[in-house]
C-alpha positions in Angstrom: 176.1 130.3 -11.1 176.7 129.7 -14.8 176.8 132.5 -17.4 173.3 131.9 -18.6 171.8 132.0 -15.0 173.8 135.1 -14.3 172.5 136.8 -17.5 168.9 135.8 -16.7 169.2 137.2 -13.2 170.7 140.4 -14.5 167.9 140.8 -17.1 165.2 140.1 -14.5 166.6 142.6 -12.0 167.0 145.3 -14.7 163.4 144.6 -15.9 162.1 144.8 -12.3 164.1 148.0 -11.6 162.7 149.7 -14.7 159.1 148.8 -14.1 159.0 149.3 -10.4 156.7 147.0 -8.4 153.6 146.3 -10.4 150.4 144.8 -8.9 151.7 141.3 -10.0 154.2 141.4 -7.2 157.6 141.7 -8.9 160.3 142.6 -6.5 162.1 145.9 -6.7 165.9 146.1 -6.3 165.5 147.7 -2.9 163.9 144.6 -1.4 166.2 142.1 0.4 166.1 139.5 -2.4 167.0 142.1 -5.0 169.8 143.4 -2.8 171.2 140.0 -2.3 170.9 139.0 -6.0 172.7 142.3 -7.0 175.6 141.4 -4.6 175.7 137.8 -6.0 175.9 139.1 -9.6 178.6 141.6 -8.8 180.8 139.0 -7.1 181.8 141.3 -4.3 180.0 143.1 -1.6 178.9 143.3 2.0 175.3 144.3 2.9 172.8 144.3 5.7 169.3 143.1 4.8 166.1 143.0 6.8 164.4 139.7 7.4 165.5 136.4 8.8 168.7 134.4 8.4 166.6 131.6 6.8 165.2 134.0 4.3 168.6 135.2 3.2 169.9 131.6 2.9 166.8 130.7 0.9 167.7 133.5 -1.6 171.1 131.9 -2.2 169.7 128.4 -2.5 167.1 129.6 -5.1 169.9 131.2 -7.0 171.7 127.8 -7.2 174.4 128.4 -4.6 175.2 125.4 -2.4 175.9 125.2 1.3 179.6 124.8 2.0 179.9 125.3 5.7 177.5 125.8 8.6 178.4 127.0 12.1 177.9 129.3 15.0 179.9 132.3 16.2 181.1 132.6 19.8 177.7 133.8 20.9 175.7 131.0 19.2 174.4 133.0 16.2 174.1 131.0 13.0 176.5 131.5 10.1 176.4 129.8 6.7 178.9 129.8 3.9 177.6 129.2 0.4 179.5 128.5 -2.9 178.6 129.4 -6.4 178.1 126.4 -8.7 181.4 127.1 -10.5 183.2 127.7 -7.2 184.5 131.1 -8.1 182.5 133.0 -5.5 181.5 132.5 -1.8 178.9 134.1 0.3 178.8 134.3 4.1 175.3 134.8 5.8 175.5 135.8 9.4 172.4 135.8 11.7 172.7 139.3 13.1 170.0 141.9 13.2 169.9 142.9 10.4 171.2 139.9 8.7 174.7 140.4 7.2 175.7 139.0 3.8 179.2 139.1 2.5 180.0 138.0 -1.1 183.6 137.6 -2.3 185.7 136.1 -4.9 187.3 132.8 -3.9 186.7 130.8 -0.8 185.5 132.0 2.6 186.2 130.2 5.8 184.7 130.6 9.2 186.8 132.9 11.4 188.9 131.2 14.1 187.0 130.1 17.2 183.7 129.7 15.4 182.1 126.3 15.7 181.2 124.1 12.7 177.8 122.5 13.1 177.4 120.8 9.7 
């Protein structure tokens, strides 16, 4: 995510947090998309979010992150690794209940024994 995109996302989240959730449907920071976006902007974090694995992956894709790796854990649950456009940050999205999202500096790899599917 380039500097301008990051600044625009930060401004949108701040605006939404200050105004709450108006009738127009703006999301509050407590909703899953707001939580994920806050973690993406900070560059570090691990969080549990309600909703589906596909929903969490869609948030990353809308934010301009690209799919780097796709696989399954030893129990067949989906896991995806996304990279920020500039490559400085990675995010792992794991299909647990609730969905787990881990954002970190640098490159994330799938843990040993997990199967790559894409």
